[in-house]
NUVEXVEX-475245 format. One line per field, with one value per residue: residue number from 1; residue in one letter; x, y, z of N, C-alpha, C in turn. Coordinates in steps of 0.02 Angstrom, whole numbers, plus 50000, padded with zeros to 5 digits. Atoms other than C-alpha are relative to their C-alpha. Layout:
residues N
i: [NUM,...] $
aa: [A,...] $
n.c1: [X,...] $
n.c2: [Y,...] $
n.c3: [Z,...] $
ca.c1: [X,...] $
ca.c2: [Y,...] $
ca.c3: [Z,...] $
c.c1: [X,...] $
c.c2: [Y,...] $
c.c3: [Z,...] $
END
This chain:
residues 376
i: [1,2,3,4,5,6,7,8,9,10,11,12,13,14,15,16,17,18,19,20,21,22,23,24,25,26,27,28,29,30,31,32,33,34,35,36,37,38,39,40,41,42,43,44,45,46,47,48,49,50,51,52,53,54,55,56,57,58,59,60,61,62,63,64,65,66,67,68,69,70,71,72,73,74,75,76,77,78,79,80,81,82,83,84,85,86,87,88,89,90,91,92,93,94,95,96,97,98,99,100,101,102,103,104,105,106,107,108,109,110,111,112,113,114,115,116,117,118,119,120,121,122,123,124,125,126,127,128,129,130,131,132,133,134,135,136,137,138,139,140,141,142,143,144,145,146,147,148,149,150,151,152,153,154,155,156,157,158,159,160,161,162,163,164,165,166,167,168,169,170,171,172,173,174,175,176,177,178,179,180,181,182,183,184,185,186,187,188,189,190,191,192,193,194,195,196,197,198,199,200,201,202,203,204,205,206,207,208,209,210,211,212,213,214,215,216,217,218,219,220,221,222,223,224,225,226,227,228,229,230,231,232,233,234,235,236,237,238,239,240,241,242,243,244,245,246,247,248,249,250,251,252,253,254,255,256,257,258,259,260,261,262,263,264,265,266,267,268,269,270,271,272,273,274,275,276,277,278,279,280,281,282,283,284,285,286,287,288,289,290,291,292,293,294,295,296,297,298,299,300,301,302,303,304,305,306,307,308,309,310,311,312,313,314,315,316,317,318,319,320,321,322,323,324,325,326,327,328,329,330,331,332,333,334,335,336,337,338,339,340,341,342,343,344,345,346,347,348,349,350,351,352,353,354,355,356,357,358,359,360,361,362,363,364,365,366,367,368,369,370,371,372,373,374,375,376] $
aa: [M,K,T,G,L,S,L,G,L,L,I,G,L,T,F,S,F,I,S,C,S,T,I,S,T,S,S,S,G,N,K,L,I,S,A,T,H,L,K,M,K,T,I,P,V,M,G,K,T,V,T,G,Q,D,I,H,Y,G,G,F,S,G,M,S,F,L,G,E,E,N,G,E,Y,K,F,A,A,I,T,D,R,G,P,N,G,W,N,V,G,S,E,R,P,F,L,M,P,E,F,S,P,Q,I,V,R,L,K,T,K,L,K,E,Q,S,F,E,V,E,G,T,L,P,L,K,K,K,N,G,A,P,L,T,G,L,P,N,I,R,T,E,E,N,P,V,D,A,F,G,F,M,M,S,L,D,P,D,G,M,D,T,E,A,L,V,P,D,G,E,G,G,W,W,V,G,E,E,Y,A,P,S,L,V,H,F,D,S,N,G,K,M,L,R,R,L,T,P,Y,N,E,L,P,K,I,Y,S,E,R,K,P,N,A,G,F,E,G,I,A,K,D,G,S,K,L,Y,G,F,L,Q,S,P,I,P,V,D,Q,T,F,A,R,I,V,E,V,D,L,D,S,M,K,T,S,S,E,Y,F,Y,P,F,E,K,G,F,Y,K,I,G,D,A,I,S,L,G,N,G,K,F,L,V,I,E,L,N,G,K,R,G,N,E,G,Q,K,L,I,T,K,I,T,L,N,G,Q,D,A,P,V,K,K,E,I,L,V,D,L,G,T,T,T,F,K,G,V,E,K,V,E,G,L,A,I,I,G,P,N,K,I,A,V,L,K,D,N,D,F,Q,I,E,N,K,T,D,R,K,T,G,M,T,P,F,N,N,E,E,N,E,M,L,I,M,E,F,S,Q,K,I,T,E] $
n.c1: [49976,49993,49923,50024,50066,50034,49975,50062,50022,49932,50024,50043,49908,49966,50084,49991,49957,50018,50035,50010,49954,50005,50001,50020,49972,50029,49951,50003,49997,49932,49985,49907,50003,49937,49971,49922,49940,49919,49961,49929,49937,49947,50011,49930,49973,50023,49957,50009,50011,49968,49929,49971,50066,50020,50095,50028,50049,50041,50042,50059,50080,50015,49983,50025,49972,49975,49985,49995,49972,49991,50009,50035,50009,49961,50007,49971,50015,49990,49991,50056,49955,49936,49999,50006,50020,50064,50006,50016,50039,50016,49940,49981,49917,49986,49920,49965,50039,49972,50062,50015,50062,49971,50058,49954,50004,50017,49989,50002,49963,50078,49951,49980,50057,49970,49975,49926,49980,49994,49945,50056,49980,50018,50016,49944,50034,49990,49930,49960,49953,50021,50048,49997,50046,50012,50071,49999,50045,50020,50088,50016,49954,49934,49973,49948,49994,49992,49951,50030,50025,50064,49986,50061,50008,50001,50017,50004,50003,50038,50005,50031,50035,50042,49949,50018,49980,50013,50038,49939,49915,50014,50033,50042,49974,50017,49953,50053,50004,50032,49996,49986,49973,49942,49963,49946,49998,49986,49924,50032,49972,50066,50032,50071,50024,50063,50029,50034,50027,49967,50056,50050,50073,49961,50014,49931,49959,50051,50005,49970,49907,49984,50032,50020,50014,49963,50014,49989,49998,49986,50050,49990,49968,50009,49955,50024,49973,50051,49957,50003,50062,50058,50017,50044,50070,50048,50007,50009,50000,49927,50000,49981,50029,49973,49982,49977,49933,49992,49994,49989,50065,50053,50069,50049,49992,50032,50024,49982,49998,49933,50047,50017,49965,49953,49993,49938,49990,49941,49965,50063,49980,50032,50024,50035,50091,50029,49995,49960,49978,50010,49998,50017,49976,50047,49935,49992,49933,50008,50069,50072,50008,50084,49953,50032,49971,50063,49994,50032,50024,50013,50089,50025,49963,50025,50039,49973,49979,50053,49926,50022,49962,49968,50012,49970,49910,50015,50017,49943,49961,49965,50044,49979,49983,50056,50028,50022,49997,49984,50057,50011,50034,49934,50050,50080,50034,49927,49988,49952,49997,49946,50016,49962,49939,49951,49934,49995,49969,50029,50010,49947,49913,49963,49955,49945,49961,50004,50023,50052,50053,50001,50059,50010,50056,49993,50023,50047,50015,50026,50031,50054,50039,50076,50023,50024,49935,49991,50015,50060] $
n.c2: [50063,50042,50063,50043,50007,50029,50065,50034,49994,50057,50092,49993,50011,50089,50032,49981,50044,50074,50017,49980,50024,50060,49941,49961,49957,49989,50000,49925,50015,49976,50079,50030,50010,50046,49990,50015,50063,49962,50026,49952,50070,50000,49981,49984,50030,49918,50004,50069,50048,50000,50082,50006,49987,49934,49961,49953,49987,50027,49969,49967,49991,49935,49982,49926,50003,49972,49993,50048,49971,50063,50057,50014,49950,49994,49979,50000,50069,50014,50056,49981,49969,50028,50050,50028,50069,50024,49997,50064,49963,49914,49964,49954,50005,49937,50025,49922,49921,49919,49996,49923,50020,49963,49963,50048,50013,50097,49967,50047,50034,50045,50039,50052,49989,50014,49921,49984,49954,49947,49967,49993,49946,49989,49955,49960,49958,49929,49971,50031,50029,50068,50051,50037,50047,50012,49978,49937,50066,50070,50054,50021,50039,49984,50029,50044,50004,50066,50066,50008,49965,49935,49960,49927,50002,49907,49962,49977,50064,49995,50050,49961,50047,49954,49917,49932,49972,49918,49948,49924,50016,50038,50049,50016,50029,50047,50065,50061,49986,49978,49942,49926,49957,49962,49954,50005,49967,50038,50039,50053,49968,49964,49939,50018,50101,49999,50100,50008,49956,49912,49959,50052,50039,50046,50101,50017,50023,50055,50065,50061,49998,50009,49978,49941,49961,50042,49991,49921,49937,49918,49983,49902,49989,50035,50045,50079,50071,50047,50037,50069,50030,49993,50005,50020,49968,49993,50088,50009,49933,49939,49903,49930,49944,49914,49965,49928,49949,49922,49999,50080,50024,50050,49976,50070,50057,50024,50066,50021,50079,50050,50051,50052,50061,49928,49982,49962,49946,50030,49925,49969,49937,49958,49977,49923,49994,50080,50076,50033,50076,50056,50077,50015,50055,50038,50001,50103,50034,50070,49990,49938,49938,49975,49909,49963,49924,49966,49959,49977,49910,49974,50026,49971,49985,50087,50062,50042,49965,50037,50038,50059,50023,49972,50054,50070,49993,50073,50023,49989,50035,49970,50039,50059,49948,49991,49931,49964,49945,49936,49984,49942,50022,49961,49959,49995,50073,50042,49987,50065,50020,50005,50021,50000,50092,49990,50009,50035,50038,50026,50027,49996,49997,50038,49948,50019,50010,49927,49986,49977,50000,49923,50034,49976,49951,49935,49925,49991,49940,50016,49944,50037,49917,50008,49977,49946,49953,50013,49965,49983] $
n.c3: [50036,49939,49993,49956,49975,49923,49988,50025,50078,50028,49995,50061,50077,49999,50035,50086,50048,50005,50026,50087,50049,50033,50040,49967,50041,50061,50079,50053,50054,50047,50043,49987,50107,50005,49956,49999,49932,50018,49926,49994,50014,49961,49943,49940,49940,49948,49949,49984,49953,49973,50036,50050,50067,50038,50008,50079,50013,49961,49959,50059,49965,50018,50076,49996,50086,50041,50080,50042,50033,50031,50010,49928,49925,49931,49972,49928,49941,49944,49962,49918,49956,49990,50012,49939,49996,49975,49915,49970,49937,49999,50009,50060,50008,50031,50013,49985,49946,50010,50049,49995,50061,50033,50102,50023,50060,50022,50074,50025,50072,50016,50060,49947,49936,49915,49975,49977,49942,50026,49963,49956,49962,49972,49971,49956,49948,49992,49981,50089,49981,50021,49959,50007,50001,49942,49968,49930,49934,49990,49964,50051,50021,49966,50023,49971,50085,50010,49968,49954,49949,49995,50028,49987,50064,50015,50002,50079,50059,50023,50049,50052,50021,50042,50017,50041,49994,49937,50055,49994,50002,49937,50010,49921,49977,49972,49952,49967,49929,49947,50056,50020,50078,49994,50054,50021,50031,50036,49975,49935,49909,49980,49985,49975,49988,49980,49959,49958,49916,50010,50071,50024,49939,49950,50013,50062,49975,49999,50062,49989,50007,50041,50028,49984,50048,50080,50059,49985,50074,49992,50045,50001,49946,49952,50023,49961,49971,50009,49958,50063,49981,49927,49936,49993,50025,50042,50031,50082,50026,49976,49986,50048,49974,50037,49958,50050,50004,49951,49910,49971,49943,50023,50043,50011,50021,50067,49975,50032,49993,50063,50045,49951,50018,50017,49905,50000,50057,50038,50035,50022,50045,50021,50055,50025,49992,49941,50051,49967,50028,49935,50002,49940,50023,49955,49950,50008,50068,50039,50033,49952,49998,50014,49989,50037,50023,50019,50005,49957,50030,49953,50012,49935,49962,49956,50067,50048,50092,50067,50035,50045,50028,50055,50031,49981,50041,50014,50072,50018,49974,49918,49981,49944,49955,49922,49952,50062,49944,50011,50058,49990,50100,50055,50054,49992,49991,49972,49917,50005,49943,49969,49946,49910,49992,49936,50006,50004,49935,50007,49943,49919,49965,49911,49933,50006,50077,50028,50061,50011,50035,50000,50039,50052,49999,50065,50028,50073,50026,50058,50035,50038,50041,50008,50056,49975,49974,49925,49922,50018] $
ca.c1: [54228,54170,54300,54232,54074,53947,53925,53750,53787,53962,53861,53735,53894,53946,53760,53769,53918,53894,53750,53807,53978,53946,53936,53924,54003,53945,54053,54122,54119,54282,54362,54543,54600,54797,54929,55121,55232,55378,55504,55684,55804,55942,55913,56065,56140,56057,56160,56207,56148,56268,56351,56360,56206,56169,55991,55927,55826,55664,55495,55400,55262,55219,55232,55209,55228,55358,55364,55377,55541,55608,55503,55490,55406,55486,55444,55474,55442,55449,55514,55431,55545,55686,55733,55657,55671,55511,55411,55449,55345,55337,55520,55554,55750,55794,55945,56002,55948,56048,55929,55876,55683,55707,55619,55702,55687,55624,55640,55558,55638,55453,55571,55628,55472,55590,55635,55775,55831,55882,55938,55868,55847,55861,55766,55839,55758,55744,55911,55976,56036,55967,55802,55782,55660,55647,55484,55446,55351,55368,55208,55182,55343,55531,55651,55807,55953,55998,56077,55908,55959,55869,55883,55835,55703,55679,55571,55572,55588,55459,55363,55348,55211,55143,55228,55138,55225,55205,55176,55347,55499,55454,55368,55200,55223,55100,55197,55101,55192,55094,54997,55082,55096,55258,55317,55486,55571,55669,55838,55719,55748,55575,55480,55320,55243,55063,55006,54858,54786,54876,54810,54732,54591,54647,54576,54694,54802,54680,54743,54803,54998,55053,54914,54926,54921,54952,54885,54914,54857,54853,54692,54739,54738,54691,54787,54725,54774,54704,54727,54760,54642,54482,54506,54439,54299,54248,54252,54202,54262,54440,54452,54496,54547,54575,54676,54673,54850,54842,54778,54843,54709,54581,54441,54345,54334,54276,54211,54297,54224,54312,54218,54159,54321,54443,54513,54659,54700,54860,54876,54759,54788,54698,54602,54532,54376,54348,54396,54511,54590,54610,54687,54593,54654,54620,54809,54784,54953,54948,54773,54661,54737,54597,54687,54553,54592,54415,54364,54302,54202,54177,53991,53981,54076,54085,54004,54046,54120,54038,54139,54144,54249,54392,54447,54505,54718,54631,54620,54776,54935,54993,54827,54978,55046,55001,55056,55023,55072,55104,54969,55007,54909,55044,54884,54687,54668,54853,54882,55038,55046,55192,55229,55313,55451,55485,55648,55647,55661,55598,55567,55656,55818,55916,55985,56115,56209,56112,56069,55912,55818,55816,55687,55700,55547,55570,55528,55355,55261,55111,55057,54868,54765,54574,54449,54411,54486,54504,54460,54296] $
ca.c2: [56555,56432,56358,56212,56100,56056,55873,55871,55929,55824,55674,55728,55746,55556,55493,55584,55515,55344,55358,55421,55324,55199,55308,55475,55533,55544,55513,55688,55600,55676,55519,55455,55475,55429,55396,55398,55271,55359,55265,55343,55217,55289,55307,55426,55374,55521,55459,55297,55194,55213,55019,55087,55057,55165,55254,55325,55437,55412,55451,55569,55626,55797,55886,56031,56059,56198,56211,56143,56159,56071,55962,55922,55938,55998,55975,56005,55844,55820,55688,55650,55654,55524,55345,55240,55061,54955,55003,54880,54923,55114,55112,55181,55151,55316,55251,55434,55542,55686,55674,55850,55820,55925,56004,55867,55943,55812,55813,55716,55612,55577,55485,55365,55359,55411,55546,55609,55710,55881,55963,55979,56108,56057,56124,56241,56294,56491,56498,56399,56255,56083,56010,55869,55703,55688,55649,55786,55663,55484,55443,55409,55352,55324,55358,55243,55221,55053,54969,55023,55134,55294,55444,55646,55696,55876,55986,56063,55904,55881,55757,55831,55764,55919,56075,56220,56345,56536,56641,56746,56616,56507,56360,56314,56145,56010,55888,55768,55781,55927,55958,56099,56219,56277,56439,56409,56533,56524,56449,56319,56440,56415,56569,56522,56361,56371,56215,56183,56275,56452,56481,56308,56205,56134,55961,55958,55898,55744,55654,55487,55446,55485,55535,55746,55848,55730,55864,56067,56221,56387,56480,56671,56720,56554,56405,56214,56069,55929,55800,55621,55521,55533,55600,55481,55572,55590,55394,55427,55606,55710,55902,56038,56165,56371,56484,56658,56727,56913,56871,56699,56638,56500,56551,56383,56227,56076,55902,55782,55604,55458,55303,55153,55050,55211,55300,55413,55572,55518,55745,55873,56035,56199,56214,56393,56447,56311,56175,56037,55890,55735,55581,55465,55298,55138,55098,54912,54831,54732,54737,54768,54919,55056,55245,55364,55540,55659,55821,55922,56093,56194,56169,56312,56344,56173,56073,55925,55952,55924,55767,55673,55534,55608,55445,55266,55262,55059,55069,55120,55041,55123,54993,54881,55056,55042,55236,55364,55552,55682,55754,55919,55974,56030,56087,56139,55949,55862,55812,55685,55594,55511,55376,55357,55196,55241,55232,55073,54986,54845,54751,54755,54829,54692,54797,54654,54692,54889,54829,54845,54749,54849,54813,54870,54981,55113,55293,55313,55450,55443,55582,55574,55696,55695,55734,55881,56042,55986,56149,56177] $
ca.c3: [55158,55312,55408,55466,55420,55535,55586,55505,55341,55338,55380,55225,55104,55154,55113,54966,54894,54950,54858,54688,54690,54603,54456,54501,54323,54136,53976,53893,53745,53680,53576,53613,53408,53474,53596,53601,53754,53768,53893,53974,53875,53980,54147,54264,54406,54535,54681,54779,54935,55081,55034,54875,54759,54610,54633,54458,54409,54483,54589,54462,54548,54473,54303,54231,54025,53979,53804,53632,53535,53409,53376,53557,53714,53874,54034,54234,54357,54528,54626,54792,54967,54889,54865,55022,55087,55115,55308,55438,55565,55583,55529,55367,55298,55203,55083,55046,55188,55108,54953,54921,54812,54654,54477,54368,54184,54065,53849,53739,53589,53510,53350,53485,53599,53743,53849,53934,54092,54035,54195,54382,54511,54670,54811,54981,55140,55187,55255,55069,55162,55047,55094,55127,55136,55298,55397,55543,55675,55735,55768,55573,55508,55596,55501,55506,55382,55297,55432,55534,55648,55706,55597,55665,55597,55512,55532,55367,55274,55148,55051,54883,54768,54660,54566,54469,54399,54501,54337,54407,54365,54537,54576,54702,54782,54851,54990,55104,55276,55359,55231,55141,54996,54980,54868,54785,54708,54551,54633,54716,54895,54986,55012,55110,55164,55193,55325,55440,55584,55496,55310,55293,55393,55543,55484,55335,55470,55504,55327,55332,55347,55162,55104,55117,54951,54780,54660,54645,54519,54487,54403,54412,54580,54662,54712,54734,54837,54802,54956,54875,54981,55113,55256,55380,55417,55252,55189,54999,54950,54929,55014,54866,54966,54895,54930,54875,54841,54894,55059,55078,55174,55129,55010,54992,54975,54882,54864,54766,54734,54709,54586,54684,54719,54685,54852,54785,54648,54555,54507,54456,54329,54301,54144,54178,54227,54381,54256,54325,54245,54400,54388,54496,54528,54634,54689,54635,54514,54377,54269,54439,54433,54381,54321,54252,54181,54241,54191,54345,54349,54523,54582,54732,54887,55018,54868,54765,54594,54443,54353,54207,54110,54006,53976,54031,54039,54061,53877,53840,53843,54021,54060,54171,54264,54460,54499,54376,54457,54345,54224,54107,53924,53805,53709,53674,53645,53703,53881,53935,54075,54195,54303,54478,54491,54650,54596,54560,54739,54756,54918,55107,55157,55246,55369,55408,55213,55209,55035,54949,54813,54666,54510,54319,54317,54169,54173,54054,53981,53877,53755,53701,53579,53592,53452,53535,53630,53812,53907,53808] $
c.c1: [49991,50035,49984,49921,49953,49977,49945,50033,50067,49961,49937,50040,50012,49951,50006,50023,50003,49944,50005,50065,50030,50027,49976,50018,49956,50092,50027,49993,50055,50050,50079,50039,50081,50055,50071,50008,50050,50033,50074,50049,50052,49976,50055,49976,49976,50052,50014,49984,50091,50063,49975,49963,49988,49924,49999,49957,49916,49945,49985,49965,49980,50007,49955,50030,50033,50007,50012,50069,50038,49967,49965,49967,50037,49937,50042,49932,50021,50027,49961,50072,50087,49989,49980,49974,49913,49971,50031,49981,49971,50070,50021,50072,49989,50078,50046,49980,50011,49945,49959,49915,50032,49960,50056,49974,49993,50002,49972,50031,49935,50031,50005,49975,50035,49993,50048,49989,50042,50056,49957,50012,49988,49955,50011,49929,49973,50058,50051,50046,49951,49909,49998,49914,49969,49933,50001,49972,50008,49937,49953,50066,50076,50061,50065,50036,50016,49999,49950,50019,49989,50047,49973,49960,50014,49929,49948,50004,49910,49977,49952,49973,49964,50037,49959,50033,49953,49965,50076,50063,50014,49953,49930,49992,49972,50053,49966,50035,49947,49931,50016,49983,50043,50000,50078,50012,50043,50046,49975,50002,49887,49986,49966,49974,49941,49977,49936,50022,50052,49948,49967,49969,50038,49989,50028,50078,49982,50022,50029,50048,50003,49949,49978,49983,50061,49977,50012,49995,49955,49941,50002,50007,49995,50029,49970,50023,49953,50028,49972,49962,49945,50021,49979,49935,49969,49999,49990,50038,50094,49998,50053,50022,50034,50010,50009,50089,50014,49989,50028,49984,49965,49948,49947,50038,49965,50009,50003,49968,49990,49925,49993,50068,50081,49990,50057,50018,50077,50043,49929,50034,49933,49966,49978,49948,49957,50000,50062,50012,50022,50013,49999,50009,49994,50043,50026,50086,49952,49933,49956,50029,49968,50040,49943,50017,49908,50016,49966,49989,49985,49932,50005,50056,49989,49948,50028,50010,49951,50041,49947,50074,50034,50015,50051,50068,49972,50008,50056,50065,50050,49934,50059,50033,49987,49999,50020,49989,50006,49954,50028,49978,50049,49930,49949,49998,50061,50016,50064,50003,50067,49994,50045,50016,50012,50072,50038,50010,49912,49941,50043,50070,50028,50042,50049,50070,49989,50018,49921,50007,49975,49946,50027,49945,50044,49950,49943,49975,49959,49963,49956,49961,49932,49969,49980,50035,49952,49948,49947,49951] $
c.c2: [49962,49968,49951,49972,49974,49922,49971,49989,49957,49935,49989,49988,49921,49985,50011,49965,49927,49993,50009,49947,49981,50010,50081,50058,50002,50000,50070,49966,50030,49935,50007,49973,49951,50024,49983,49969,50024,49969,50030,49936,50022,50032,50037,49976,50067,49987,49919,50014,50033,49947,50019,50000,50048,50013,50031,50012,49973,50031,50064,50012,50052,50009,50057,50020,50077,50015,49965,50046,49953,49961,49996,50021,50004,49999,50013,49942,50010,49958,50022,49995,49950,49919,49933,49926,49999,50023,49962,50003,50083,50027,49998,49997,50075,49991,50064,50040,50054,50031,50047,49981,50063,49991,49943,50041,49948,50030,49948,50005,49973,49943,49938,49979,49984,50067,50002,50044,50085,50049,49993,50041,49968,50048,50009,50035,50072,49994,49940,49942,49927,49975,49961,49955,50005,50007,50056,49978,49922,49977,49957,49935,50001,49999,49980,49995,49922,49942,49993,50037,50090,50062,50068,49988,50068,50028,50052,49937,49996,49919,49996,49956,50016,50057,50022,50061,50073,50046,50060,49948,49958,49947,50015,49920,49941,49924,49992,50013,50062,50010,50058,50033,50057,50048,49985,50061,49956,49953,49940,50020,49991,50087,50006,49945,50022,49938,50017,50040,50089,50007,49948,49977,49978,49935,49965,49981,49913,49942,49942,49979,49987,50016,50085,49999,49982,50059,50071,50015,50043,49985,50074,49995,49919,49943,49945,49966,49948,49940,49921,49948,50045,50022,49960,50002,49985,49922,50018,50071,50025,50062,50041,50051,50085,50022,50056,50043,50041,50004,49933,49987,49974,50040,49946,49934,49937,49931,49971,49916,49936,49970,49960,49973,50054,50045,50038,50032,49990,50114,50020,50076,50050,49984,50078,49999,49980,49961,49967,49933,49978,49932,49958,49927,49943,49981,49923,49996,49948,50024,49973,50086,50058,50079,50048,50069,50026,50072,50030,50072,50027,50004,50054,49996,49910,49954,49942,50021,49947,49970,49963,49954,50022,49940,49938,49952,49913,49955,50017,49974,50002,49957,49963,50055,50019,50080,50065,50077,50052,49999,50079,49992,50059,50033,50017,49899,49940,49991,49941,49992,49952,49969,50033,49925,49983,49975,49932,49929,49958,49911,50018,50009,49938,50046,49949,50018,50086,49973,49974,49982,50049,49950,50057,50057,50043,50057,50018,50052,49979,50042,49987,50096,49974,50009,50065,50022,49960,50043,50041,49966] $
c.c3: [50085,50011,50029,49949,50066,49999,49933,49907,49970,50003,49935,49926,49997,49974,49945,49931,49994,49968,49934,49957,49943,49919,49971,49913,49920,49941,49981,49928,49950,50008,50007,49929,50006,50062,50030,50085,49955,50096,49989,49983,50040,50067,50053,50066,50038,50058,50025,50083,50070,49999,49930,49935,49973,49982,49933,49993,50006,50013,49995,50032,49998,49946,49966,49902,49982,49920,49938,49970,49967,49962,50053,50090,50068,50094,50084,50058,50056,50033,50095,50049,49974,50015,50074,50001,50016,50069,50034,50069,49994,49977,49907,49956,49916,49950,49966,50039,49979,49962,49995,49921,49952,49940,49965,49927,49955,49902,49973,49914,49976,49951,50030,50030,50041,50008,50039,50064,49971,50073,50070,50049,50092,50075,50081,50049,50000,50027,49944,50033,49952,50040,50002,50016,50065,50057,50070,50056,49990,50016,49938,49975,50041,49944,50022,49933,49980,50026,50055,50066,49971,49951,50053,49949,50013,49989,49948,49961,49989,49963,49931,49950,49935,49984,49948,50018,50037,49964,50005,49967,50054,49985,50077,50034,50022,50040,50062,50084,50051,49971,49991,49937,50034,49922,50007,49952,49924,49993,50030,50043,50004,50026,50058,50013,50033,50042,50055,50082,49969,49935,49974,50027,50004,49986,49940,50061,50032,49922,50037,49989,49895,49949,50002,49901,49937,49931,50021,49941,50037,49951,50017,50056,50075,50001,50034,50017,49987,50049,49964,50037,50054,50059,50049,50009,49947,49957,49934,49948,50036,50022,49909,50075,49934,50010,49972,50019,50027,50049,50037,50049,49931,49991,50009,50007,49972,50000,49961,50000,49955,49967,50064,49993,49994,50068,49994,49936,50011,49986,49967,49949,50003,49914,49979,50004,50046,49976,50018,49948,50040,49965,50058,50014,50062,50028,49990,49946,49940,49957,50029,50031,49939,49981,49929,49983,50005,49985,50086,50004,50082,50017,50064,50046,50042,49956,49989,49934,49990,49955,49955,49961,49956,49967,50056,50000,50004,49939,49971,50021,50056,50054,50074,50055,50039,49999,49938,50024,49964,49917,49984,49930,49994,49949,50009,50012,50002,50074,50020,50066,50028,50059,50037,50013,50044,49989,50015,50041,49990,50066,50044,49989,50034,50030,50026,49934,49999,49914,49967,49924,49965,49918,49922,49980,49974,50026,49939,49988,49957,50001,49982,49984,50002,49931,50025,50071,50116,50047,49988,50070] $
END
């Protein structure tokens, strides 16, 4: 595996991606035959801000299918770092600084077109202390409380965004700060954290703020981390790192080319045999928001992946949903996607009162069935 790309190769890749980014993909020919839109009708309270405002469950940023029970589907979803107010310059209000990123169990209620929270698994540090979502350094975001008072950093803090089962009862999680790929046991306790300059290529530390690992997938003894957006030098493609779980070392890199106007990955999942599904977003709201699910195939080390569009979510009832950050495979021709509602935070926190505007944005899931097997 090459430890880094030469300047000439990097420039060549960049020009190649620019030249084909208008539509570098083909349509899969696999037709969407049904879509079931679910909403969480009752959203449990997760906690309170220091000023007593209720925070409801949400912020779901990754998803995994757990199985079927009595005709209902069960999933695991992971929250991000927690309820944060809008930035004021480089200062980010943490409305529940004690919040531990957690894995949330979800269960559908298909007849009611709803789903609900079944249970939670708060994540922990290696020493058993609660994991926090606080930043590691101040150069990108300064953590403050609801009144604007500076808070301490947490070198072990994580902005969790993706998860995949480890096959042994535990979980691998992708997070944005380091960025890192992190192993947790079945009790939510951290076992190992893979970081740039160590197990991962050092260039990954140059990721844009809030654009670390947004997708994570496992295929046999290989673990894959998907950066959310291009590293500044990369311009039009996101990097995918492959880690050999036997050696715990980077074994390859791959490059995901974005469609024109798109720049974010929402989630990713393995189909096996070097094939994956990926959520691709343009990051805009309302009718301007565009969301694709693509199917990719690894195409040699240090090379762009082969890519085709499975479905344009703009043709579904998820058209107006801005942040689609969970993706799970239910069966050979059925998948689900999950929305991140940012904990219903609507606007800036008033530093005089410590109060934050909230909206009623729902947790939403879309279950889609296709005419052909997705895994082939």
